[in-house]
Biotite code that builds the C-alpha atoms (Angstrom):
import biotite.structure as struc

atoms = struc.array([
    struc.Atom([15.210, 9.252, 6.419], chain_id="A", res_id=1, res_name="MET", atom_name="CA", element="C"),
    struc.Atom([15.858, 12.958, 6.378], chain_id="A", res_id=2, res_name="LYS", atom_name="CA", element="C"),
    struc.Atom([12.310, 13.931, 5.433], chain_id="A", res_id=3, res_name="PHE", atom_name="CA", element="C"),
    struc.Atom([8.859, 12.389, 5.279], chain_id="A", res_id=4, res_name="ASN", atom_name="CA", element="C"),
    struc.Atom([8.126, 11.464, 1.643], chain_id="A", res_id=5, res_name="VAL", atom_name="CA", element="C"),
    struc.Atom([4.432, 11.089, 2.489], chain_id="A", res_id=6, res_name="MET", atom_name="CA", element="C"),
    struc.Atom([4.222, 14.846, 2.959], chain_id="A", res_id=7, res_name="GLU", atom_name="CA", element="C"),
    struc.Atom([5.158, 15.519, -0.676], chain_id="A", res_id=8, res_name="HIS", atom_name="CA", element="C"),
    struc.Atom([2.179, 16.556, -2.795], chain_id="A", res_id=9, res_name="ARG", atom_name="CA", element="C"),
    struc.Atom([2.954, 13.997, -5.526], chain_id="A", res_id=10, res_name="LEU", atom_name="CA", element="C"),
    struc.Atom([3.086, 10.974, -3.192], chain_id="A", res_id=11, res_name="VAL", atom_name="CA", element="C"),
    struc.Atom([-0.319, 9.296, -2.747], chain_id="A", res_id=12, res_name="PRO", atom_name="CA", element="C"),
    struc.Atom([-1.646, 8.107, 0.615], chain_id="A", res_id=13, res_name="GLU", atom_name="CA", element="C"),
    struc.Atom([-0.445, 4.650, 1.704], chain_id="A", res_id=14, res_name="HIS", atom_name="CA", element="C"),
    struc.Atom([-2.335, 2.553, 4.290], chain_id="A", res_id=15, res_name="HIS", atom_name="CA", element="C"),
    struc.Atom([-1.821, -0.956, 5.646], chain_id="A", res_id=16, res_name="LEU", atom_name="CA", element="C"),
    struc.Atom([-4.807, -3.213, 5.071], chain_id="A", res_id=17, res_name="VAL", atom_name="CA", element="C"),
    struc.Atom([-6.069, -5.411, 7.927], chain_id="A", res_id=18, res_name="SER", atom_name="CA", element="C"),
    struc.Atom([-6.407, -9.175, 7.384], chain_id="A", res_id=19, res_name="ASP", atom_name="CA", element="C"),
    struc.Atom([-10.200, -8.938, 7.514], chain_id="A", res_id=20, res_name="LYS", atom_name="CA", element="C"),
    struc.Atom([-10.298, -6.121, 4.961], chain_id="A", res_id=21, res_name="GLU", atom_name="CA", element="C"),
    struc.Atom([-7.728, -7.948, 2.804], chain_id="A", res_id=22, res_name="GLU", atom_name="CA", element="C"),
    struc.Atom([-10.003, -10.990, 2.421], chain_id="A", res_id=23, res_name="ASP", atom_name="CA", element="C"),
    struc.Atom([-12.928, -8.746, 1.483], chain_id="A", res_id=24, res_name="LYS", atom_name="CA", element="C"),
    struc.Atom([-10.840, -6.873, -1.126], chain_id="A", res_id=25, res_name="ILE", atom_name="CA", element="C"),
    struc.Atom([-9.449, -10.024, -2.733], chain_id="A", res_id=26, res_name="LEU", atom_name="CA", element="C"),
    struc.Atom([-12.904, -11.609, -2.935], chain_id="A", res_id=27, res_name="LYS", atom_name="CA", element="C"),
    struc.Atom([-14.331, -8.408, -4.429], chain_id="A", res_id=28, res_name="GLY", atom_name="CA", element="C"),
    struc.Atom([-11.596, -8.291, -7.071], chain_id="A", res_id=29, res_name="LEU", atom_name="CA", element="C"),
    struc.Atom([-11.833, -12.080, -7.598], chain_id="A", res_id=30, res_name="ASN", atom_name="CA", element="C"),
    struc.Atom([-8.047, -12.522, -7.495], chain_id="A", res_id=31, res_name="ILE", atom_name="CA", element="C"),
    struc.Atom([-5.389, -14.220, -5.383], chain_id="A", res_id=32, res_name="HIS", atom_name="CA", element="C"),
    struc.Atom([-2.990, -12.180, -3.284], chain_id="A", res_id=33, res_name="LYS", atom_name="CA", element="C"),
    struc.Atom([-0.006, -13.074, -5.501], chain_id="A", res_id=34, res_name="ASP", atom_name="CA", element="C"),
    struc.Atom([-1.763, -11.489, -8.498], chain_id="A", res_id=35, res_name="GLN", atom_name="CA", element="C"),
    struc.Atom([-1.516, -7.999, -6.969], chain_id="A", res_id=36, res_name="LEU", atom_name="CA", element="C"),
    struc.Atom([1.187, -5.608, -8.190], chain_id="A", res_id=37, res_name="PRO", atom_name="CA", element="C"),
    struc.Atom([4.208, -5.600, -5.886], chain_id="A", res_id=38, res_name="LYS", atom_name="CA", element="C"),
    struc.Atom([5.843, -2.985, -3.650], chain_id="A", res_id=39, res_name="ILE", atom_name="CA", element="C"),
    struc.Atom([9.223, -3.591, -2.002], chain_id="A", res_id=40, res_name="ARG", atom_name="CA", element="C"),
    struc.Atom([9.835, -3.396, 1.737], chain_id="A", res_id=41, res_name="ARG", atom_name="CA", element="C"),
    struc.Atom([12.653, -0.962, 0.916], chain_id="A", res_id=42, res_name="GLN", atom_name="CA", element="C"),
    struc.Atom([10.183, 1.517, -0.612], chain_id="A", res_id=43, res_name="ASP", atom_name="CA", element="C"),
    struc.Atom([10.308, 4.769, 1.407], chain_id="A", res_id=44, res_name="PRO", atom_name="CA", element="C"),
    struc.Atom([6.532, 4.717, 1.936], chain_id="A", res_id=45, res_name="CYS", atom_name="CA", element="C"),
    struc.Atom([6.626, 1.168, 3.330], chain_id="A", res_id=46, res_name="VAL", atom_name="CA", element="C"),
    struc.Atom([9.508, 2.160, 5.611], chain_id="A", res_id=47, res_name="GLN", atom_name="CA", element="C"),
    struc.Atom([7.403, 5.030, 6.968], chain_id="A", res_id=48, res_name="LEU", atom_name="CA", element="C"),
    struc.Atom([4.482, 2.644, 7.512], chain_id="A", res_id=49, res_name="LEU", atom_name="CA", element="C"),
    struc.Atom([6.874, 0.447, 9.522], chain_id="A", res_id=50, res_name="GLU", atom_name="CA", element="C"),
    struc.Atom([7.800, 3.402, 11.710], chain_id="A", res_id=51, res_name="ARG", atom_name="CA", element="C"),
    struc.Atom([4.137, 4.108, 12.336], chain_id="A", res_id=52, res_name="LYS", atom_name="CA", element="C"),
    struc.Atom([2.719, 0.550, 12.680], chain_id="A", res_id=53, res_name="HIS", atom_name="CA", element="C"),
    struc.Atom([5.724, -1.628, 13.465], chain_id="A", res_id=54, res_name="GLY", atom_name="CA", element="C"),
    struc.Atom([7.303, -4.263, 11.201], chain_id="A", res_id=55, res_name="PRO", atom_name="CA", element="C"),
    struc.Atom([5.576, -4.785, 7.848], chain_id="A", res_id=56, res_name="VAL", atom_name="CA", element="C"),
    struc.Atom([6.091, -8.407, 6.833], chain_id="A", res_id=57, res_name="GLU", atom_name="CA", element="C"),
    struc.Atom([6.178, -9.740, 3.301], chain_id="A", res_id=58, res_name="GLU", atom_name="CA", element="C"),
    struc.Atom([2.703, -10.693, 2.161], chain_id="A", res_id=59, res_name="GLY", atom_name="CA", element="C"),
    struc.Atom([0.927, -7.670, 3.673], chain_id="A", res_id=60, res_name="ARG", atom_name="CA", element="C"),
    struc.Atom([-1.293, -5.577, 1.428], chain_id="A", res_id=61, res_name="VAL", atom_name="CA", element="C"),
    struc.Atom([-0.925, -1.802, 1.121], chain_id="A", res_id=62, res_name="VAL", atom_name="CA", element="C"),
    struc.Atom([-3.808, 0.400, -0.039], chain_id="A", res_id=63, res_name="LYS", atom_name="CA", element="C"),
    struc.Atom([-2.790, 3.403, -2.156], chain_id="A", res_id=64, res_name="ILE", atom_name="CA", element="C"),
    struc.Atom([-5.264, 6.254, -2.581], chain_id="A", res_id=65, res_name="VAL", atom_name="CA", element="C"),
    struc.Atom([-4.578, 8.758, -5.359], chain_id="A", res_id=66, res_name="ARG", atom_name="CA", element="C"),
    struc.Atom([-6.470, 11.938, -6.125], chain_id="A", res_id=67, res_name="LEU", atom_name="CA", element="C"),
    struc.Atom([-7.141, 12.485, -9.809], chain_id="A", res_id=68, res_name="SER", atom_name="CA", element="C"),
    struc.Atom([-8.661, 15.419, -11.637], chain_id="A", res_id=69, res_name="GLU", atom_name="CA", element="C"),
    struc.Atom([-10.418, 13.086, -14.082], chain_id="A", res_id=70, res_name="THR", atom_name="CA", element="C"),
    struc.Atom([-11.268, 10.057, -11.934], chain_id="A", res_id=71, res_name="ALA", atom_name="CA", element="C"),
    struc.Atom([-11.719, 11.774, -8.575], chain_id="A", res_id=72, res_name="GLY", atom_name="CA", element="C"),
    struc.Atom([-10.272, 9.148, -6.238], chain_id="A", res_id=73, res_name="VAL", atom_name="CA", element="C"),
    struc.Atom([-8.381, 6.090, -7.472], chain_id="A", res_id=74, res_name="SER", atom_name="CA", element="C"),
    struc.Atom([-7.623, 3.183, -5.131], chain_id="A", res_id=75, res_name="VAL", atom_name="CA", element="C"),
    struc.Atom([-4.917, 0.612, -5.840], chain_id="A", res_id=76, res_name="ALA", atom_name="CA", element="C"),
    struc.Atom([-3.502, -2.285, -3.827], chain_id="A", res_id=77, res_name="TYR", atom_name="CA", element="C"),
    struc.Atom([0.069, -3.591, -3.657], chain_id="A", res_id=78, res_name="ARG", atom_name="CA", element="C"),
    struc.Atom([1.585, -6.725, -2.140], chain_id="A", res_id=79, res_name="LEU", atom_name="CA", element="C"),
    struc.Atom([4.673, -6.154, 0.014], chain_id="A", res_id=80, res_name="VAL", atom_name="CA", element="C"),
    struc.Atom([7.651, -8.238, -1.147], chain_id="A", res_id=81, res_name="VAL", atom_name="CA", element="C"),
    struc.Atom([11.215, -8.468, 0.097], chain_id="A", res_id=82, res_name="GLY", atom_name="CA", element="C"),
    struc.Atom([13.093, -8.268, -3.182], chain_id="A", res_id=83, res_name="ARG", atom_name="CA", element="C"),
])
């Protein structure tokens, strides 16, 4: 990658979720992991997470934190998929 997409002002923060935190989140939302929206491993943000944390396998959960003028802070979760 020629530049870090995470530094762009329109790209929200992306964080890998630990297994312990993942269980807590899924129980709180009362859903199964496969019901989360998906994000591909080829996504530039996931590729940057791989550079920082090592390989990101399919099935990991990514936390996305967006700043909003109306909502303040909005948190979303995505399931990493291969295709």
